[in-house]
C-alpha positions in Angstrom: 15.0 -13.1 -29.2 17.1 -11.3 -27.0 15.9 -8.0 -25.4 18.0 -5.0 -25.3 18.7 -3.0 -21.9 16.2 -0.4 -22.9 13.5 -3.0 -23.9 13.9 -4.8 -20.3 13.6 -1.4 -18.7 10.6 -0.6 -20.7 9.1 -4.0 -19.8 9.9 -3.7 -16.0 8.1 -0.4 -16.0 5.1 -1.7 -17.9 4.9 -4.5 -15.3 5.0 -2.3 -12.2 2.7 0.2 -13.7 -0.1 -2.6 -14.0 0.3 -4.0 -10.6 -1.0 -2.7 -7.3 -1.0 -4.0 -3.7 -3.5 -6.7 -3.0 -5.7 -6.3 0.0 -3.8 -8.7 2.0 -0.9 -6.7 1.6 -2.6 -3.6 2.8 -3.9 -5.4 5.9 -0.5 -6.8 6.8 0.8 -3.2 6.6 -2.0 -1.9 8.6 -1.4 -4.4 11.4 2.4 -3.9 11.5 1.9 0.0 11.6 -0.7 -0.4 14.2 1.4 -2.2 16.4 4.3 0.2 16.2 1.7 3.1 16.8 -0.1 1.4 19.6 3.2 0.7 21.6 3.8 4.3 21.2 0.3 5.4 22.3 0.4 3.2 25.3 4.0 4.4 26.3 2.8 8.2 26.0 -0.4 7.6 27.9 1.2 5.9 30.6 3.6 8.7 30.6 0.9 11.5 30.8 -1.7 9.6 33.0 0.5 7.8 35.2 -1.9 4.9 35.0 -0.9 1.6 33.1 -4.6 0.4 33.0 -5.8 3.6 31.5 -2.9 3.7 29.1 -3.5 0.0 28.0 -7.4 1.0 27.5 -6.6 3.9 25.4 -3.9 1.7 23.3 -6.3 -1.1 22.9 -9.2 1.0 21.7 -7.2 3.0 19.1 -5.5 0.0 17.8 -8.6 -1.2 16.3 -10.2 2.0 15.0 -7.0 3.1 13.5 -6.2 -0.2 11.8 -9.7 -0.2 10.2 -9.3 3.5 9.2 -5.6 2.8 7.6 -7.0 -0.2 5.7 -9.7 1.9 4.2 -7.2 4.6 3.5 -4.8 2.2 1.8 -7.6 0.9 -0.5 -8.6 4.3 -1.5 -5.3 5.4 -2.4 -4.8 2.2 -4.4 -7.8 3.7 -6.7 -5.9 7.0 -7.2 -3.4 7.3 -9.9 -1.5 10.2 -8.5 2.2 9.8 -8.8 2.0 6.5 -10.8 3.1 6.3 -14.4 2.2 4.1 -17.1 -1.1 2.1 -17.5 -3.7 2.7 -15.0 -5.8 -0.7 -14.3 -6.7 -0.1 -10.8 -10.4 -0.3 -11.8 -10.1 -3.9 -13.2 -10.8 -6.9 -11.3 -7.8 -8.6 -12.3 -4.2 -7.5 -13.1 -3.8 -6.8 -16.8 -1.1 -8.5 -19.0 0.6 -5.8 -21.3 2.3 -6.7 -24.2 5.5 -4.7 -24.2 6.2 -4.9 -27.7 2.8 -3.3 -28.5 3.5 -0.6 -25.9 7.0 0.2 -27.3 5.5 0.6 -30.7 2.9 2.9 -29.8 5.4 5.1 -27.7 8.5 4.9 -29.8 
């Protein structure tokens, strides 16, 4: 059976609504952001202190603490439905499979 453009759009929205970032994605985002942030911190610390060893110590300390905080922040926000539309399945252990035809019948 061919799906109309509206049906395909509704199916895509349903699939997006029931998925969330996996922990590994949050971890990868945390690492990449912290590398960027740590370079900035080290450069600023070096500029203000004039000591590269002090700047490196500050940068290496904050990279670990902020990476952990960012990861926890991401996981907490993954449970919050603010700004998401559609089905909220963030409390389930597995991604839910949604029957798009059933969703369309209920809403339209």
